C-alpha positions in Angstrom: 83.6 92.2 64.6 86.3 90.2 66.9 88.5 89.3 63.5 87.8 93.6 62.7 89.1 94.5 66.1 92.0 92.1 65.3 93.2 93.3 61.9 93.0 97.2 63.9 95.0 96.4 66.5 97.3 95.0 64.3 97.7 97.8 62.1 98.0 99.7 65.1 101.0 97.0 66.2 102.4 97.6 62.8 102.1 101.4 63.0 104.6 101.6 66.0 107.2 99.3 64.4 107.4 101.8 61.6 107.0 104.7 63.7 110.3 103.3 65.5 112.1 104.4 62.1 111.8 107.9 62.3 111.8 110.9 64.1 108.5 113.4 63.4 108.6 114.4 66.7 110.9 118.6 66.5 111.6 121.5 69.2 113.1 119.2 71.4 117.1 118.3 72.5 118.3 115.2 71.5 115.9 114.2 68.9 117.7 110.9 67.9 116.6 109.5 71.3 113.8 111.4 72.7 111.4 111.7 69.3 111.3 107.8 69.2 109.9 107.7 73.2 107.3 110.6 72.2 106.2 108.7 68.9 106.1 105.5 71.1 103.8 107.0 74.0 101.4 108.3 71.5 100.8 105.6 69.7 100.3 103.6 73.0 97.3 106.2 73.5 95.9 105.2 70.5 96.5 101.2 70.9 95.1 101.7 74.2 91.9 103.9 72.7 91.4 101.0 70.2 91.3 98.2 73.1 89.0 100.2 75.2 86.6 100.2 72.2 87.1 96.4 71.4 84.5 93.5 72.0 87.1 91.1 72.1 87.4 89.2 75.4 89.7 86.7 74.6 92.5 87.6 78.0 91.0 84.8 79.7 94.3 83.0 80.6 97.4 84.2 82.6 100.5 82.6 81.0 103.7 82.3 82.3 104.8 84.7 80.3 102.4 87.1 81.6 103.5 86.6 85.2 106.9 87.8 84.0 105.8 90.6 82.4 103.7 91.3 85.1 106.6 91.4 87.8 108.9 93.2 85.3 106.3 95.9 84.5 105.7 96.6 88.5 109.4 96.6 89.3 109.6 99.6 86.6 106.9 101.7 87.3 107.6 101.8 90.5 111.5 102.3 90.2 110.7 104.6 87.2 107.6 105.9 88.0 105.7 107.4 84.5 105.9 111.1 86.5 109.3 110.6 86.7 110.7 111.1 83.5 110.5 110.6 79.9 112.0 106.9 79.8 109.5 106.9 82.9 106.4 107.0 80.8 107.5 105.0 77.7 108.2 102.0 80.0 104.6 102.6 81.1 103.6 102.7 77.6 104.9 99.3 76.6 102.9 97.6 79.7 99.6 99.4 77.7 100.8 97.8 74.4 102.0 94.2 75.4 97.9 94.1 76.9 96.7 95.6 73.9 98.4 92.7 71.7 97.4 90.3 74.7 93.5 91.5 73.8 93.7 90.6 70.4 94.1 86.8 71.5 96.7 86.6 68.1 97.8 89.3 65.8 97.5 89.1 62.2 100.5 87.0 60.4 100.0 88.7 57.2 99.5 92.6 58.1 102.8 92.2 60.8 104.8 89.7 58.1 104.2 92.8 55.7 105.2 95.8 58.2 108.4 93.9 59.1 109.3 93.5 55.6 108.9 97.6 54.9 110.5 98.7 57.7 113.4 96.6 57.0 113.6 98.0 53.6 112.5 101.5 55.1 115.7 100.9 57.5 118.2 99.5 54.9 117.3 102.2 52.7 118.4 105.2 55.6 121.6 103.2 56.2 122.4 103.4 52.5 121.4 107.3 52.3 124.2 107.9 54.7 126.5 106.2 53.7 126.2 108.3 50.4 126.1 111.2 52.5 122.2 112.3 51.2 121.2 111.7 54.4 122.8 112.7 57.5 124.0 111.1 60.0 123.1 111.7 63.9 127.1 110.9 65.4 129.8 112.7 64.5 132.0 109.6 64.4 130.1 107.1 62.3 128.5 107.6 58.9 126.0 105.1 59.5 123.2 105.5 62.6 119.9 105.3 60.7 117.3 107.4 62.8 119.1 106.6 66.1 122.1 108.2 68.0 125.0 105.9 66.8 125.3 102.4 65.2 125.0 100.2 67.9 121.0 100.6 68.0 120.3 100.9 64.2 121.8 97.5 63.9 120.3 95.9 66.7 117.0 97.0 65.2 117.7 96.1 62.0 118.8 92.4 63.3 116.0 91.6 65.3 113.5 92.4 62.2 115.8 90.7 60.0 115.0 87.1 62.3 111.5 87.2 60.8 112.1 86.5 57.1 115.6 85.0 57.8 113.6 82.1 60.2 111.1 82.0 57.6 113.1 80.9 54.7 115.6 78.9 56.3 113.3 77.1 58.5 110.1 76.3 56.6 109.5 74.6 53.5 109.1 76.3 50.7 105.8 74.9 49.6 104.3 76.5 53.0 105.2 79.9 52.2 103.4 81.9 49.2 105.4 82.6 46.4 105.3 86.1 46.5 106.6 86.7 49.9 108.7 83.7 49.4 111.1 85.8 46.7 109.9 88.9 48.1 111.7 87.9 51.0 114.5 86.4 49.3 115.3 90.0 47.9 115.1 92.2 50.8 117.2 89.9 52.8 119.7 90.5 50.0 119.3 94.3 50.1 119.3 94.5 54.0 122.3 92.6 55.0 124.8 94.6 53.6 123.4 97.5 55.5 124.3 95.4 58.5 127.6 94.7 57.5 128.4 97.7 57.0 127.4 99.2 60.7 130.4 97.6 61.7 128.6 96.4 64.8 129.3 92.7 65.4 126.5 92.3 68.2 124.2 92.7 65.4 126.7 90.6 63.4 126.3 87.8 66.3 122.8 87.8 66.8 121.7 87.2 63.0 124.5 84.3 62.7 122.8 83.3 66.3 119.2 83.2 64.6 120.6 80.9 61.0 122.7 78.8 63.6 119.1 78.3 65.5 117.1 77.8 62.2 119.5 75.0 60.7 120.1 73.1 64.1 115.9 72.9 64.2 114.9 72.0 60.8 118.2 69.4 60.4 119.7 66.5 62.8 123.4 66.5 62.7 126.3 64.0 63.5 129.3 64.8 66.0 130.8 65.6 63.2 129.0 68.3 62.1 128.5 69.5 65.9 132.6 69.6 66.0 132.6 71.5 62.9 130.1 74.2 64.7 132.2 74.6 67.1 135.8 75.0 65.3 133.9 77.3 63.2 132.1 79.3 66.0 136.1 79.7 67.3 137.3 80.7 64.1 134.7 83.5 63.8 135.4 84.6 67.7 139.2 84.6 66.7 137.8 87.3 63.3 135.6 89.4 65.2 138.1 90.2 67.9 141.0 90.4 65.1 138.4 93.2 63.4 138.2 95.9 66.6 140.5 94.4 69.3 140.6 97.5 71.2 136.6 97.8 71.5 136.7 94.1 72.9 139.5 94.5 75.6 137.6 98.1 75.8 134.2 95.8 77.2 136.7 93.1 79.0 137.8 96.2 81.0 134.4 97.2 81.3 133.1 93.7 83.0 135.8 93.5 85.0 135.4 96.2 86.7 131.8 95.3 86.6 132.3 92.6 88.8 134.2 94.3 91.3 130.8 96.1 91.7 129.3 92.2 91.9 131.6 91.5 94.6 130.7 94.8 96.7 126.8 94.2 96.7 126.1 90.4 95.6 122.6 90.0 97.2 121.2 93.5 97.0 122.9 94.7 94.1 122.8 98.9 93.7 119.5 99.4 92.6 117.8 100.9 89.5 120.4 103.1 87.7 122.7 102.1 90.0 125.3 101.4 87.2 125.0 104.4 85.9 125.2 106.2 89.1 128.4 104.3 90.4 130.7 102.6 87.3 132.4 105.4 86.7 133.6 105.5 90.5 134.3 102.0 90.4 136.4 102.4 87.3 138.1 105.2 89.0 139.1 102.8 91.9 139.9 99.9 89.6 142.2 101.8 87.5 144.3 103.1 90.7 144.4 99.9 91.8 144.8 97.2 89.7 144.6 99.2 86.0 147.3 98.5 83.6 149.2 100.8 81.2 146.5 99.2 78.5 143.5 99.3 80.8 144.2 103.2 81.5 144.4 103.9 77.8 141.5 101.8 76.9 139.3 103.3 79.9 136.6 106.1 78.8 133.5 107.5 80.0 131.3 104.7 80.0 127.2 104.5 81.1 127.2 100.9 79.5 127.9 97.5 80.6 127.5 95.7 77.2 126.0 92.6 79.0 122.6 92.4 80.0 122.8 89.8 82.6 125.7 91.8 84.3 123.7 94.7 84.8 120.9 92.7 86.4 123.2 91.7 89.1 124.7 94.8 89.5 121.3 96.4 90.0 119.2 93.6 91.8 121.7 91.5 92.5 121.2 87.5 93.1 117.1 88.1 92.5 117.9 90.0 89.0 120.6 87.0 88.4 117.1 84.3 89.0 114.9 86.5 87.2 117.0 86.8 84.3 117.4 83.3 84.0 113.8 83.0 84.4 113.5 84.8 80.7 116.1 82.7 79.6 114.6 79.5 80.3 110.7 80.8 79.2 111.9 81.9 76.1 114.0 78.9 75.0 111.3 76.3 76.3 108.7 77.8 74.4 107.1 75.8 72.2 106.2 77.5 68.9 103.7 76.0 66.3 103.9 78.4 63.1 105.8 81.0 61.3 104.1 83.7 63.9 105.1 82.3 67.1 108.2 81.2 65.7 109.1 84.2 64.6 108.2 86.1 68.1 110.6 83.1 69.6 113.9 84.5 67.5 113.0 87.8 67.7 113.5 87.5 71.7 116.5 85.4 71.0 118.2 87.7 68.9 117.4 90.4 71.4 119.3 88.1 74.4 121.9 87.8 72.0 122.2 91.3 71.2 122.1 92.1 74.9 125.0 90.1 75.6 127.2 92.7 74.0 125.4 95.6 74.1 122.5 97.6 76.4 118.9 97.0 75.3 118.3 98.9 78.8 118.7 101.9 77.3 117.6 101.4 73.4 114.3 101.4 73.5 113.5 100.5 70.0 114.9 97.4 70.7 112.8 97.4 74.1 109.4 97.9 72.2 110.2 94.9 69.4 110.8 93.1 71.9 107.8 93.7 73.7 105.3 93.1 70.7 107.1 89.3 70.3 106.6 88.6 73.8 103.2 89.6 73.5 102.5 87.8 70.9 104.2 84.3 71.9 101.8 84.8 75.2 98.9 85.0 72.6 100.6 81.5 71.1 101.4 80.0 74.4 99.5 76.3 74.9 101.5 74.6 77.5 102.1 77.1 80.4 99.1 78.4 81.2 98.6 78.9 85.0 95.0 80.0 85.3 92.2 80.2 83.3 89.5 82.9 84.8 86.8 85.1 83.5 86.8 89.1 84.2 84.2 91.9 84.3 84.8 93.9 81.1 84.1 97.2 82.2 86.6 97.1 85.2 88.8 95.8 82.5 87.7 99.1 80.3 87.9 101.5 83.3 91.2 100.5 83.9 92.7 101.3 80.5 90.7 104.3 80.4 92.8 105.7 83.4 96.2 104.6 82.1 95.6 106.1 79.1 93.8 108.8 80.1 96.6 109.5 82.4 99.2 109.1 80.1 98.2 111.4 77.3 98.5 114.2 80.3 101.6 113.2 81.2 102.5 113.1 77.5 101.6 116.4 77.1 103.4 117.8 80.0 106.4 116.4 79.1 106.3 117.2 75.7 105.8 120.8 76.8 108.6 120.8 79.4 110.8 119.8 76.6 110.0 121.8 73.8 110.4 125.2 76.6 113.8 123.7 77.4 114.8 123.4 74.2 113.5 127.2 73.2 115.7 128.2 76.5 118.8 126.7 74.4 118.0 127.9 71.2 117.5 131.9 72.7 121.0 132.1 75.0 122.0 135.6 72.5 119.1 137.4 73.2 118.2 136.1 76.8 120.1 137.8 80.1 121.8 135.5 81.5 119.5 135.9 85.0 116.5 135.3 82.8 117.7 132.6 81.5 118.6 130.8 84.6 115.1 131.7 86.2 113.1 129.8 83.3 115.8 126.6 83.7 115.3 126.8 87.4 111.3 126.6 86.9 112.0 123.3 85.3 113.9 121.5 87.8 111.2 119.9 89.8 109.3 118.7 86.1 112.8 117.5 84.8 114.4 115.9 88.0 114.9 112.6 86.3 116.1 114.1 82.9 119.7 113.7 82.2 119.8 116.1 79.1 118.3 118.7 81.3 120.6 119.0 84.2 124.1 118.5 81.4 122.9 121.4 79.9 121.8 123.3 83.4 124.8 122.9 84.7 127.1 123.6 81.5 124.9 126.9 82.0 125.7 127.9 85.6 129.2 127.5 84.3 129.3 129.5 81.5 127.8 132.5 83.9 129.6 131.3 86.6 126.7 131.0 89.0 128.8 129.0 91.2 127.2 128.6 94.3 124.4 127.5 92.6 126.3 125.0 90.3 127.4 123.1 93.5 123.9 123.0 94.4 122.7 121.3 91.3 125.6 119.1 90.4 124.6 117.0 92.6 121.7 115.7 90.3 124.4 115.2 87.4 125.9 113.4 89.7 123.8 110.9 90.4 121.8 110.6 87.3 125.1 110.1 84.6 128.5 110.7 86.5 131.4 111.3 84.2 134.6 113.0 84.0 132.9 116.1 82.3 131.0 116.3 85.5 134.0 116.7 88.0 136.0 118.9 85.7 133.0 121.2 86.2 132.7 121.3 89.7 136.7 121.3 90.3 136.4 125.1 88.0 133.3 126.2 90.0 135.1 125.0 93.8 139.0 126.9 92.1 136.3 130.5 91.2 134.9 130.1 95.0 138.3 129.8 96.5 138.0 125.9 97.7 141.5 125.1 96.1 141.1 121.5 98.3 137.8 120.6 96.7 138.9 121.3 93.5 141.9 119.3 93.2 140.0 116.6 94.7 137.2 116.9 91.9 140.3 116.9 89.4 141.9 114.0 90.7 138.6 112.2 90.6 138.2 113.0 86.9 141.5 112.3 85.9 141.1 108.5 87.9 138.4 107.9 86.2 139.6 107.8 82.0 143.3 108.5 82.8 144.1 108.6 78.8 142.0 112.2 78.9 144.5 115.1 79.7 142.2 118.2 80.7 141.8 116.9 84.5 145.4 117.1 84.6 145.8 120.1 83.0 143.6 121.8 85.4 145.3 120.3 88.2 148.5 122.4 86.6 147.3 125.1 86.4 145.6 124.8 89.7 149.2 124.3 91.4 150.9 126.8 89.1 148.1 129.1 91.1 149.1 128.1 94.6 153.1 128.1 94.0 153.3 124.1 93.6 155.8 124.3 90.7 157.7 121.4 90.9 154.4 119.3 90.8 152.7 121.7 88.1 155.8 121.3 86.0 155.8 117.2 86.1 152.1 117.1 84.9 152.9 120.0 82.7 155.6 118.0 80.9 153.4 114.2 81.1 150.8 116.3 79.5 153.4 117.0 76.4 155.0 114.5 76.2 152.7 112.0 76.6 150.7 109.7 73.2 147.3 111.8 72.8 143.9 109.0 72.2 142.3 112.0 70.6 144.3 115.0 69.3 141.8 117.7 68.6 141.8 121.3 68.8 141.3 121.6 72.9 144.0 119.7 72.9 146.0 121.9 71.1 145.1 124.5 73.0 145.9 122.9 76.2 149.4 122.1 74.8 149.7 125.7 73.2 149.2 127.5 77.5 151.1 125.1 79.1 154.2 125.6 77.0 153.7 129.3 77.2 153.0 129.3 81.2 156.1 126.9 81.8 158.6 127.2 78.6 161.7 127.9 81.0 160.5 125.2 83.5 160.2 122.7 81.1 163.7 123.2 79.7 165.5 122.9 83.2 163.3 119.9 83.7 164.2 118.3 80.3 168.0 119.2 80.9 167.3 117.6 84.6 166.1 114.0 83.0 
């Protein structure tokens, strides 16, 4: 019975991994990001139900990994309660998945390995079909994104899954691997690695190279000469990766410099959960004003990712965050693996850590799901760091599980209904009167208080119908969750229409300072100064906009330039002669 239960839970875990590859939930905004959340929450309920009916009582020891996960889970649920947002509920679902896997005492390795190979083939196939334009990409600037919103997450998921056949082939002897699995693994790696290459995602490449290096290091002994050669090769690869996309590297270096200013501001307490998203753009604006070079100002853009997980932990949680992250590193790297299953789980976590040094796992839910599954399996196989052996009342445990899955199910239904109502409102803009539409949106305010996509759409709708008093009241939530240049340009427009011209000027300058290379805020300022009769300032801005090199020239830029030339034609000629 226990074996059957373990196999059922292993199958459910496999379905969760496969569920990360598709977007079955329709009728919602931002499908590439949110469909995955709904799918995973639904599957966590199923795995929780299967655990509820399980007779397995193998969770009789608390490991160091369990303790670490409990600390992170408590913090996540406290700061992001399941009822607060879809992402908060998804984080709670991760807790159910973790403890359900722990309940098995160890997943079925054959089932899980087969699922991972299947997932790699599916992901690779999606990538190739997108390159051939048979399947659509989910981002206008990239040909290949997989089922996600951008190639970074696609490459990260593919890299983490690829670590399993990679470590199996490189670390273990051929004699201990079934022949059919050995050659199938070689074939799948041969198919998947070109797809990973086509993503042009260097963080994923580095993660895979790190795992290859780790496998070789563990399997063979090396002399000093080979160590020096490895260091030289690492330096050459680093230079090549930099030359491949230097602007991208310099952009991340700028982000890290601004992040360092945030850490300097609050080194001990940090800015709290979600603190990076809330405050980073303001710090970027201040940094560019005070210390930014011309190159920095050209590189800066709207950004809400640290691209370095340790820095995010320090920014948001201060010294305690750094200590906790160091604890994660120590636990993973000191873990004593015994066979393919535990080593695969460990290398998935190592690949996730490497990817996280250059990307954003906290905002990439599929990555979090895979890492949580790997951590649970590591804990199941852990023999060394056991804190306490204990017995427990199975009825009490099942009562906790029941409450969790019932509560999660009710919240899931509520959130899906809210998201679909928001989608319906967005689709019926032609047939609905503005007052009715805004009233419908206002009814969702409380339920979607922490949903960024809702407030962005709501504020744009209020701006469209020029409901400026309501806009200035509601845009505070957009500023709290996801501030950007768009936020302050919209805010400046509302201030200008309500006659608060000084406040409008401040909002436009805030937007410009955040991302100096974008012209829209200065365009708005030029028009504002013209309206106020501040002609010299307006002409100076207009000339600056029209003569500088444009970072991204599109139809909006063309329209702005044409309007400025029309309004300031005579003044610009005089300005040119004066120059």
